[in-house]
C-alpha positions as CSV (number, residue, x, y, z in Angstrom):
1,M,-7.0,-30.1,8.0
2,K,-8.6,-27.4,7.1
3,I,-8.2,-23.8,8.7
4,I,-11.7,-21.6,8.8
5,P,-9.9,-18.8,10.6
6,Q,-12.2,-17.0,13.7
7,Y,-13.2,-13.3,13.1
8,N,-12.9,-11.6,16.6
9,R,-13.4,-7.9,16.9
10,D,-12.5,-7.5,20.1
11,L,-9.3,-9.4,20.5
12,L,-8.4,-8.2,16.6
13,Y,-8.7,-4.1,18.9
14,R,-6.8,-5.7,21.4
15,Y,-3.4,-7.0,19.5
16,D,-3.4,-4.1,18.1
17,R,0.7,-4.1,17.7
18,T,2.4,-3.7,14.0
19,M,4.6,-7.0,13.8
20,P,6.9,-8.3,10.3
21,R,5.3,-10.3,8.3
22,Y,8.5,-12.9,8.6
23,T,8.8,-14.1,5.3
24,S,12.6,-14.7,7.3
25,Y,14.0,-14.5,10.4
26,P,15.7,-13.0,11.2
27,T,13.6,-9.6,9.1
28,A,15.9,-8.1,7.0
29,L,16.6,-4.9,10.3
30,Q,18.8,-7.3,11.2
31,F,21.1,-7.7,8.1
32,Q,24.2,-5.5,8.5
33,P,26.2,-3.8,6.2
34,D,29.6,-5.7,6.5
35,F,28.6,-8.3,5.3
36,S,31.6,-9.6,3.1
37,I,31.1,-11.0,-0.5
38,E,34.0,-14.0,0.4
39,R,31.1,-14.7,3.7
40,W,28.6,-15.0,0.8
41,R,30.7,-17.8,-1.3
42,E,31.4,-19.2,1.7
43,A,27.8,-19.5,2.1
44,L,27.3,-21.1,-1.2
45,D,29.9,-23.4,-1.3
46,N,28.2,-25.0,2.2
47,S,25.0,-24.8,1.9
48,P,22.9,-27.3,2.9
49,N,20.7,-27.0,-0.5
50,R,23.6,-27.5,-2.3
51,D,22.0,-30.7,-4.1
52,K,18.8,-29.0,-4.7
53,P,17.3,-27.2,-7.7
54,L,17.7,-23.2,-7.1
55,S,15.1,-20.5,-6.5
56,L,15.4,-16.9,-8.6
57,Y,13.8,-13.3,-7.7
58,F,13.7,-11.0,-9.9
59,H,13.8,-7.2,-9.3
60,I,12.0,-5.0,-12.0
61,P,11.7,-1.7,-9.8
62,F,10.0,0.1,-12.5
63,C,6.7,2.2,-12.5
64,R,5.2,4.2,-15.1
65,S,3.3,6.7,-12.7
66,P,2.9,6.8,-8.2
67,C,0.2,4.2,-6.6
68,F,-0.3,6.7,-3.6
69,Y,-0.3,3.5,-1.2
70,C,2.9,1.3,-2.1
71,A,5.7,0.6,0.2
72,C,7.5,-1.4,-2.9
73,S,11.3,-0.3,-3.9
74,R,10.4,1.6,-7.2
75,I,11.7,3.1,-9.8
76,I,9.2,6.7,-11.3
77,T,9.2,6.3,-15.1
78,R,7.6,7.3,-18.2
79,D,10.9,6.7,-20.1
80,H,11.1,3.3,-21.2
81,S,14.6,3.3,-22.9
82,R,16.0,3.6,-18.2
83,S,14.9,0.6,-18.3
84,L,17.7,-0.6,-21.3
85,P,21.2,-0.2,-19.2
86,Y,19.4,-2.0,-16.0
87,L,18.1,-5.2,-17.6
88,D,22.5,-5.0,-18.8
89,A,23.1,-5.1,-15.8
90,V,20.7,-7.7,-14.1
91,I,21.6,-10.6,-16.8
92,A,25.3,-9.1,-16.4
93,E,24.9,-9.7,-12.4
94,M,23.0,-13.0,-13.6
95,A,26.9,-14.6,-15.5
96,L,28.9,-12.8,-13.0
97,V,26.2,-15.3,-10.1
98,A,26.5,-18.0,-12.1
99,Q,30.5,-17.7,-12.2
100,Q,30.5,-19.0,-8.6
101,L,28.7,-21.9,-9.6
102,P,29.3,-25.2,-10.5
103,K,27.2,-26.3,-13.2
104,S,25.6,-29.5,-11.4
105,R,24.1,-26.7,-8.7
106,R,22.7,-24.7,-11.9
107,K,19.3,-26.5,-12.2
108,V,16.0,-23.9,-11.4
109,Q,12.7,-24.7,-10.1
110,Q,11.4,-21.3,-9.4
111,I,12.1,-18.1,-10.8
112,H,10.1,-14.9,-9.4
113,L,9.6,-11.3,-11.1
114,G,8.0,-8.7,-8.7
115,G,8.6,-5.4,-9.1
116,G,7.9,-2.5,-9.4
117,T,5.9,-3.6,-12.3
118,P,8.2,-6.5,-14.5
119,T,5.7,-5.6,-17.7
120,F,7.3,-2.0,-17.3
121,L,9.5,-4.0,-19.2
122,S,8.5,-4.3,-23.7
123,L,8.4,-8.0,-24.2
124,S,10.9,-8.6,-26.3
125,Q,13.0,-7.6,-23.2
126,L,11.2,-9.8,-21.0
127,R,12.1,-12.9,-23.8
128,H,15.7,-11.5,-23.5
129,L,15.6,-12.1,-20.2
130,W,14.2,-15.6,-20.0
131,E,16.2,-16.5,-22.7
132,S,19.2,-15.4,-20.3
133,I,17.8,-17.3,-17.8
134,Q,18.8,-20.2,-20.1
135,T,22.0,-19.6,-20.9
136,H,22.9,-19.0,-17.2
137,F,20.9,-21.7,-15.4
138,D,18.6,-24.9,-16.7
139,I,14.8,-24.4,-15.6
140,L,13.1,-27.6,-14.8
141,D,10.0,-28.1,-16.8
142,D,7.6,-29.6,-13.2
143,G,8.8,-26.0,-11.8
144,E,7.0,-22.4,-11.5
145,Y,8.1,-19.6,-12.4
146,S,5.5,-16.6,-12.1
147,I,5.7,-13.4,-12.9
148,E,3.4,-9.8,-10.9
149,V,1.5,-8.6,-13.9
150,D,0.3,-4.8,-13.8
151,P,-3.0,-4.5,-16.0
152,R,-2.4,-1.2,-17.3
153,A,1.4,-1.9,-18.5
154,A,-0.4,-5.2,-20.7
155,D,-2.2,-6.4,-22.6
156,V,-3.8,-10.0,-24.4
157,E,-0.9,-10.5,-26.5
158,M,2.2,-10.0,-23.7
159,I,-0.3,-12.0,-21.6
160,E,0.2,-15.2,-24.5
161,E,4.0,-14.4,-25.4
162,L,4.6,-14.6,-21.3
163,A,2.8,-18.3,-21.2
164,K,5.1,-19.8,-24.1
165,L,7.9,-18.6,-22.3
166,G,7.1,-20.3,-20.3
167,F,5.6,-18.4,-17.6
168,N,2.9,-21.0,-15.6
169,R,1.9,-18.7,-12.9
170,M,0.7,-14.7,-12.7
171,S,-0.3,-12.5,-10.2
172,F,-2.7,-9.3,-11.2
173,G,-2.7,-6.3,-9.5
174,V,-5.7,-5.2,-9.1
175,Q,-6.3,-3.4,-5.7
176,D,-9.3,-2.6,-6.2
177,L,-11.8,-1.6,-9.1
178,D,-13.9,1.0,-7.3
179,P,-13.9,4.3,-9.9
180,T,-13.3,6.6,-7.4
181,V,-11.2,4.3,-5.1
182,Q,-9.0,3.8,-7.5
183,K,-8.6,7.9,-8.2
184,A,-8.2,8.3,-4.6
185,V,-4.7,5.8,-4.7
186,N,-3.8,6.8,-8.4
187,R,-4.3,3.5,-10.2
188,I,-6.5,3.7,-12.6
189,Q,-7.5,0.4,-14.6
190,S,-10.6,-0.8,-15.6
191,P,-11.4,-4.1,-15.2
192,E,-11.9,-5.1,-18.4
193,E,-8.9,-5.3,-19.4
194,T,-8.2,-6.8,-15.8
195,F,-10.4,-10.1,-16.6
196,A,-9.9,-9.8,-20.1
197,Q,-5.6,-10.7,-19.4
198,M,-6.3,-12.7,-17.0
199,N,-9.3,-15.0,-19.2
200,A,-6.1,-14.7,-21.6
201,A,-3.2,-16.7,-19.3
202,R,-5.9,-18.9,-18.4
203,A,-6.4,-19.9,-21.6
204,A,-2.7,-20.2,-22.4
205,G,-2.3,-22.9,-20.5
206,V,-1.1,-20.5,-17.4
207,E,-1.3,-23.2,-14.1
208,S,-2.4,-20.5,-11.3
209,V,-3.8,-17.2,-12.1
210,N,-3.1,-14.7,-8.3
211,V,-5.6,-11.6,-7.8
212,D,-3.8,-9.0,-5.3
213,L,-6.3,-6.9,-3.2
214,I,-6.3,-3.9,-0.7
215,Y,-9.0,-3.3,2.6
216,G,-8.5,-0.3,4.2
217,L,-7.6,2.0,1.4
218,P,-9.5,6.1,0.7
219,M,-13.0,5.7,0.3
220,Q,-13.1,2.0,0.3
221,T,-17.1,1.0,2.2
222,Q,-18.0,-2.4,2.5
223,Q,-20.4,-2.7,-0.6
224,T,-17.9,-0.9,-3.1
225,F,-15.3,-3.8,-1.7
226,A,-18.0,-6.2,-1.4
227,D,-18.8,-4.9,-5.4
228,T,-14.5,-6.3,-6.5
229,I,-14.5,-9.2,-4.9
230,D,-18.0,-10.6,-6.3
231,R,-16.2,-9.3,-9.8
232,V,-12.8,-11.4,-8.8
233,L,-14.6,-14.3,-7.7
234,E,-16.5,-14.4,-10.4
235,H,-13.3,-14.9,-12.1
236,R,-11.9,-17.8,-9.9
237,P,-8.8,-17.5,-9.4
238,E,-6.5,-19.6,-8.3
239,R,-5.2,-17.9,-5.8
240,A,-6.0,-14.2,-4.1
241,A,-4.1,-12.4,-1.2
242,I,-6.1,-9.7,0.9
243,Y,-3.5,-6.8,2.2
244,A,-4.2,-4.2,5.0
245,Y,-3.1,-0.4,3.9
246,A,-0.7,0.6,6.6
247,H,-0.9,4.2,6.5
248,M,2.5,5.4,7.4
249,P,2.5,8.8,5.4
250,E,6.2,9.5,7.2
251,M,8.2,7.0,6.3
252,I,6.3,6.7,2.6
253,K,6.7,9.4,0.3
254,A,3.8,8.8,-2.0
255,Q,1.6,8.5,0.7
256,R,1.8,12.5,1.5
257,Q,-0.8,12.5,-1.4
258,I,-3.6,10.3,0.3
259,D,-6.2,13.1,2.6
260,K,-6.3,10.5,5.7
261,Y,-9.9,11.9,6.3
262,S,-10.5,10.1,3.5
263,L,-9.5,6.4,4.7
264,P,-12.0,3.8,6.2
265,D,-12.3,4.2,10.4
266,V,-10.7,1.9,12.9
267,S,-14.5,-0.3,13.0
268,E,-14.5,-0.3,9.1
269,K,-11.7,-1.3,8.8
270,L,-11.9,-4.2,10.4
271,S,-15.5,-4.9,8.7
272,L,-13.8,-5.4,5.5
273,L,-11.6,-7.9,6.6
274,E,-14.1,-9.4,7.8
275,L,-16.0,-9.2,4.4
276,A,-12.8,-11.2,3.3
277,I,-12.3,-13.3,4.4
278,D,-16.6,-14.4,4.6
279,R,-16.6,-14.0,0.9
280,F,-13.6,-16.3,0.0
281,Q,-14.5,-18.5,2.2
282,A,-18.5,-18.8,1.2
283,A,-16.6,-19.8,-2.5
284,G,-14.7,-22.2,-1.5
285,Y,-11.6,-21.6,-1.2
286,D,-9.3,-22.7,1.7
287,Y,-8.0,-20.0,4.1
288,I,-3.9,-20.2,3.6
289,G,-2.7,-17.5,6.3
290,L,-2.8,-14.2,7.5
291,D,-3.9,-13.0,4.0
292,H,-4.0,-15.8,1.8
293,F,-6.9,-18.0,0.0
294,A,-6.4,-20.5,-2.4
295,L,-9.0,-22.7,-4.1
296,P,-8.1,-26.6,-2.5
297,D,-7.1,-28.0,-5.5
298,D,-4.2,-25.2,-6.2
299,T,-1.0,-26.1,-5.0
300,L,-0.5,-23.7,-2.8
301,A,-3.8,-25.1,-0.5
302,K,-2.3,-29.1,-1.1
303,A,0.7,-27.8,0.6
304,R,-1.1,-26.1,3.4
305,S,-2.7,-29.2,3.8
306,D,0.0,-31.6,3.9
307,N,2.4,-29.2,5.7
308,S,4.6,-28.4,3.1
309,L,3.6,-24.8,2.8
310,Q,7.1,-22.3,3.7
311,R,7.7,-18.7,3.5
312,N,10.4,-16.5,2.1
313,F,10.8,-12.9,0.7
314,Q,7.7,-13.5,-1.8
315,G,4.5,-15.0,0.9
316,Y,3.6,-18.0,1.8
317,A,5.4,-20.7,-1.3
318,T,5.1,-24.1,-2.4
319,Q,9.0,-24.9,-3.0
320,S,11.0,-26.1,0.1
321,D,14.7,-26.5,1.1
322,A,15.9,-24.2,-2.0
323,D,18.0,-21.4,-2.1
324,M,17.7,-18.3,-3.1
325,L,19.1,-15.9,-5.2
326,G,18.1,-12.4,-5.0
327,F,18.7,-10.1,-9.0
328,G,18.9,-6.8,-9.0
329,V,18.4,-3.4,-6.6
330,T,17.3,-4.3,-2.6
331,S,16.2,-8.1,-4.0
332,I,17.4,-9.9,-1.2
333,G,18.5,-13.8,-1.5
334,K,19.6,-16.6,1.1
335,V,21.9,-19.3,0.6
336,G,22.1,-22.0,3.6
337,D,21.0,-20.0,6.5
338,T,23.0,-16.5,5.2
339,F,20.6,-13.8,4.1
340,Y,21.9,-11.1,1.6
341,Q,20.8,-7.6,0.0
342,N,21.2,-6.0,-2.8
343,L,22.5,-2.0,-3.1
344,K,19.6,0.3,-2.6
345,T,20.2,2.4,-5.0
346,E,20.0,1.8,-9.0
347,A,23.0,4.0,-9.7
348,E,25.5,2.0,-7.1
349,Y,24.1,-1.3,-8.5
350,L,24.7,-0.1,-12.1
351,Q,28.1,1.0,-11.4
352,A,29.4,-2.5,-9.1
353,V,27.9,-4.5,-11.6
354,Q,29.8,-2.8,-14.8
355,A,32.8,-3.1,-12.6
356,G,32.3,-6.8,-12.6
357,Q,31.0,-6.7,-8.9
358,L,28.5,-8.6,-7.0
359,P,26.4,-5.6,-5.4
360,I,25.4,-7.4,-2.2
361,S,25.7,-5.0,0.2
362,K,24.1,-6.6,3.4
363,G,24.2,-9.9,5.1
364,Y,23.4,-12.0,8.0
365,S,24.4,-15.3,9.1
366,S,22.1,-16.9,11.1
367,S,23.5,-18.4,14.8
368,A,22.0,-21.5,16.0
369,D,19.8,-19.8,18.3
370,D,18.1,-18.1,15.0
371,R,18.1,-21.2,13.3
372,L,16.3,-22.8,16.1
373,R,13.7,-19.8,16.8
374,G,13.5,-19.6,13.3
375,Q,11.8,-22.8,12.9
376,V,9.3,-22.1,15.6
377,I,7.9,-18.8,13.9
378,M,8.0,-21.3,10.4
379,D,6.3,-23.3,11.9
380,L,3.6,-21.1,13.5
381,M,3.2,-19.5,10.3
382,C,2.7,-22.0,7.8
383,Q,1.2,-24.8,9.5
384,G,0.0,-22.8,12.7
385,Q,1.6,-25.3,15.5
386,V,4.9,-26.7,16.6
387,N,5.2,-30.0,17.8
388,F,7.3,-30.1,20.8
389,D,8.2,-34.4,20.5
390,R,9.6,-32.9,16.6
391,F,10.9,-29.6,17.8
392,Y,13.1,-32.1,20.5
393,Q,13.8,-34.9,17.8
394,L,15.5,-32.0,15.2
395,Y,17.2,-29.9,17.6
396,D,18.0,-32.1,20.9
397,V,15.9,-29.2,23.1
398,S,13.4,-29.2,25.0
399,F,11.2,-26.4,23.7
400,R,9.7,-25.6,26.9
401,D,12.8,-25.4,28.6
402,Y,14.3,-23.5,25.5
403,F,11.5,-20.8,26.1
404,A,10.9,-20.7,29.3
405,D,11.1,-17.1,29.1
406,T,7.7,-17.2,27.4
407,D,5.4,-19.2,29.6
408,A,3.4,-16.0,30.9
409,E,2.4,-14.5,27.8
410,L,1.7,-17.8,25.9
411,A,-0.2,-17.9,28.4
412,A,-2.3,-14.6,28.7
413,M,-2.1,-15.3,24.6
414,A,-3.9,-18.8,25.7
415,A,-6.5,-17.4,27.9
416,D,-7.6,-14.6,25.6
417,G,-7.8,-17.8,22.8
418,L,-5.4,-17.4,20.5
419,L,-3.6,-20.7,21.7
420,T,-3.3,-23.9,23.4
421,M,-0.8,-25.5,24.8
422,D,-0.1,-29.2,26.3
423,E,3.2,-30.6,26.9
424,H,3.1,-32.4,23.1
425,N,1.2,-28.8,20.9
426,L,1.7,-25.4,20.7
427,Q,-1.7,-25.3,18.8
428,I,-3.1,-21.3,17.1
429,T,-6.9,-21.7,17.4
430,P,-9.0,-20.5,15.2
431,A,-9.5,-17.2,16.5
432,G,-6.0,-17.0,16.6
433,Q,-5.1,-17.3,12.9
434,L,-5.7,-14.1,12.2
435,L,-3.4,-13.2,15.1
436,L,-0.6,-15.6,13.8
437,R,2.4,-12.9,13.9
438,H,1.8,-11.7,16.9
439,V,2.0,-15.5,18.3
440,A,5.6,-15.9,16.3
441,N,6.4,-12.3,17.2
442,V,6.8,-13.6,21.0
443,F,10.0,-16.4,19.8
444,D,11.3,-12.7,18.2
445,A,14.5,-12.3,19.9
446,Y,15.0,-9.1,17.9
447,R,11.7,-7.4,18.8
448,T,10.9,-4.4,19.8
449,P,9.5,-3.0,23.0
450,A,7.2,-0.8,20.8
451,Q,6.2,-4.7,20.1
452,R,5.4,-5.6,23.2
453,G,3.3,-2.1,23.8
454,S,-0.3,-1.2,22.6
455,G,-1.7,2.0,20.1
456,A,-4.0,2.3,17.8
457,W,-5.1,-0.8,16.3
458,Q,-2.7,-1.3,12.8
459,Y,-3.3,-4.8,11.6
460,R,-0.9,-5.0,8.5
């Protein structure tokens, strides 16, 4: 069913709490440092997905310069030789993990290189990484193999060669094309180099091109952001993500370089969100959820349509029920109902892998209650509804009885027009689509008191 979110300024003002993105449940805040390698091995051996192909994530943390808005785990350096020991460690970690798997468990249907800046690595390094993946795993022909591209750290030749290697999906960081905005966030990139690489990707046979944009950046106006969107739409990327900038300089050091008085005010930021929704839908894109759009024939839109859409640590995804193995510093993986995360600093990570140890720092094994709540949150985030009959079939539990303590809060949201509920379904309304995380948060057993309260508008 096609989703048409209804923009409601009053509701966005009123539901002003900052919420988790729910790329997992529980979220990474619940991961525990006493998680052991033995628990990881046990989860790997007993995973209900052990007969299904794997998903692999590789974190490449290096960036040549800081983008002031960015909250990602990254290492700022112009010394490209610094990536050499790191890449060796990632490949060594992959060998350590592969040793834990029988050969029959090494089929892979999804690979994602994220960052940082994966294209910080040279073409020969990226080729070496791809060949190492092939050494330890069986990459299936019909999988999804994606890489995040910074057009400032790539060129047409690299794009063409990456496509030849097997990357059939590429995500291009654009954020904003206006020179004044780019200067304010320390990310200068020309439209010409960006679109040349996007066009090269498509010409080389890349099946899906994604563009990342950000609204709420310093110096942005409706006119400048409309110009950026219109130029992107001329090139028809298969997917687009339009993220909200969250200004948290007390937590993110680089953001202290941004003049807070240059940021759009609350009203203007809401107008930028409305502008993006209107522009992409008018151009024929399907709304996937939260901040994602896709052309109707893209696999993401098809997954949304046939209710097979999933969420993982990369956001919305099409591959369901896959164990995800994470490689590199800070990377997160999920095996069955168990989450784990690697060490956070480069030095610790390199030391562990060089000593022949898996670099896992913390993790979490979901309880029965976590799994049940996680299913509800996943259904809301991906399908925009919860079917109570299906819930009973899965868990032999009455939804209304199990979540009786949410009745008052759900009733208040229903009165506000965010959802409808009858004896068979909880359904998100068009007005509730932009507040999906707020509805999902009702079912989060770990939510904080602040997520129930109010404050300045911070749609993130």
